[in-house]
C-alpha positions in Angstrom: -14.7 -26.8 -17.3 -15.3 -26.7 -21.3 -16.0 -25.5 -23.4 -14.2 -22.2 -22.5 -14.4 -18.6 -24.1 -11.4 -16.6 -24.9 -11.7 -12.9 -24.9 -9.3 -10.6 -26.5 -10.6 -7.0 -25.2 -10.0 -4.0 -26.9 -11.5 -0.7 -26.9 -12.8 -0.6 -30.4 -13.1 -4.5 -31.1 -13.3 -7.6 -28.8 -12.1 -10.9 -30.3 -13.7 -14.0 -29.2 -12.5 -17.9 -29.5 -13.8 -20.9 -27.9 -12.5 -24.3 -27.1 -14.3 -27.5 -28.3 -16.2 -29.3 -25.7 -13.2 -31.4 -24.7 -11.2 -28.4 -24.2 -8.6 -30.0 -26.9 -8.4 -27.4 -29.6 -9.3 -23.5 -29.7 -11.0 -21.8 -32.6 -12.0 -18.3 -33.7 -15.4 -17.1 -33.0 -16.1 -13.6 -33.9 -15.1 -9.9 -33.5 -17.5 -7.9 -31.5 -17.5 -4.3 -32.5 -17.7 -2.2 -29.3 -19.4 1.1 -31.0 -22.2 -0.8 -32.6 -22.5 -3.9 -29.9 -23.0 -3.9 -26.3 -19.8 -6.3 -25.7 -21.3 -7.9 -22.4 -24.5 -8.6 -23.9 -23.1 -10.2 -27.1 -20.5 -12.6 -24.9 -23.5 -13.5 -22.5 -25.5 -14.6 -25.9 -22.8 -16.5 -27.2 -22.2 -18.2 -23.8 -25.7 -19.5 -23.7 -25.5 -20.4 -27.6 -22.3 -22.5 -27.0 -23.1 -23.6 -23.7 -19.8 -22.2 -22.4 -18.6 -23.1 -18.8 -15.5 -20.8 -18.4 -14.6 -17.4 -19.3 -10.8 -16.5 -20.1 -9.8 -13.0 -20.4 -6.5 -11.7 -21.6 -5.0 -9.3 -19.3 -2.5 -6.9 -20.9 0.6 -6.8 -18.5 3.7 -4.7 -19.0 7.0 -6.0 -19.7 8.1 -6.1 -16.5 5.0 -8.1 -15.4 3.1 -5.5 -14.0 -0.2 -4.2 -14.3 -1.1 -1.0 -16.1 -3.7 1.4 -17.2 -4.8 -1.2 -19.8 -4.9 -4.0 -17.5 -7.3 -1.8 -15.5 -9.7 -1.4 -18.0 -9.7 -5.2 -18.5 -10.4 -5.6 -15.0 -13.2 -3.5 -15.1 -14.7 -5.4 -18.0 -14.0 -8.4 -16.2 -16.0 -7.2 -13.1 -19.0 -6.5 -15.7 -18.9 -10.0 -17.0 -18.8 -11.4 -13.4 -21.7 -9.5 -12.6 -23.7 -10.4 -15.9 -22.6 -14.1 -15.6 -21.9 -14.8 -12.1 -22.3 -18.6 -12.7 -19.2 -18.9 -14.5 -15.4 -19.0 -13.5 -13.7 -16.2 -14.8 -9.8 -16.6 -15.2 -7.2 -13.4 -16.3 -4.2 -14.5 -18.0 -1.3 -12.6 -19.2 -1.7 -11.9 -23.1 1.4 -10.3 -23.4 2.7 -10.5 -27.4 -0.6 -12.7 -28.2 -1.5 -10.2 -30.9 1.9 -10.1 -32.3 1.7 -14.0 -32.4 -1.4 -14.2 -33.9 -0.4 -11.7 -36.7 2.8 -13.6 -37.4 0.7 -16.6 -37.7 -1.5 -15.0 -40.2 1.5 -13.4 -42.3 3.0 -16.9 -42.3 -0.4 -18.3 -43.7 -0.1 -15.8 -46.6 -3.0 -13.3 -45.4 -2.5 -9.9 -44.8 -2.8 -9.1 -40.9 -3.0 -5.2 -41.5 -6.0 -5.4 -43.7 -7.9 -7.9 -41.2 -7.8 -6.3 -38.0 -10.9 -8.3 -37.0 -9.4 -11.7 -37.5 -6.2 -10.6 -35.8 -8.6 -10.2 -32.8 -10.2 -13.5 -33.3 -6.5 -15.1 -33.6 -5.4 -13.3 -30.4 -8.5 -14.8 -28.7 -7.4 -18.0 -30.0 -3.9 -17.4 -28.7 -5.1 -16.3 -25.2 -7.3 -19.6 -24.8 -4.3 -21.8 -26.2 -1.9 -20.4 -23.2 -4.8 -20.9 -20.8 -5.1 -24.7 -22.1 -1.1 -25.2 -21.9 -0.7 -23.3 -18.2 -3.8 -25.0 -16.7 -3.5 -28.2 -18.5 -7.2 -28.3 -18.5 -7.4 -28.1 -14.3 -8.7 -25.1 -12.7 -6.5 -22.5 -11.7 
């Protein structure tokens, strides 16, 4: 189950984070720029490089908890990942407010979040993984 890869999907950038091999901590890995890199292939390469065992994809839900058009895009991206990496379990987790939380933590650390969008995407991926770790308590969902 570990290490796991957290994915914060966006139209322009995709933030990537990973857990340590024991699934105790999550840390930023990189930001994939969609216009210049095939995100599915880059994620497959990261999976191979880091011996990833689980994918965790943030799902943007509406404030009422329902899925909207943005969630549909993420689910389609998840289908592409599942087709490319069929051996890995793929979990979706509500990513509501993870970017807001990540930006707040960056500001608290003295970093200008607005000027560091790529860093925010990675930090949001860390938030997604931390939520998954907390909610799953390290167990399969």
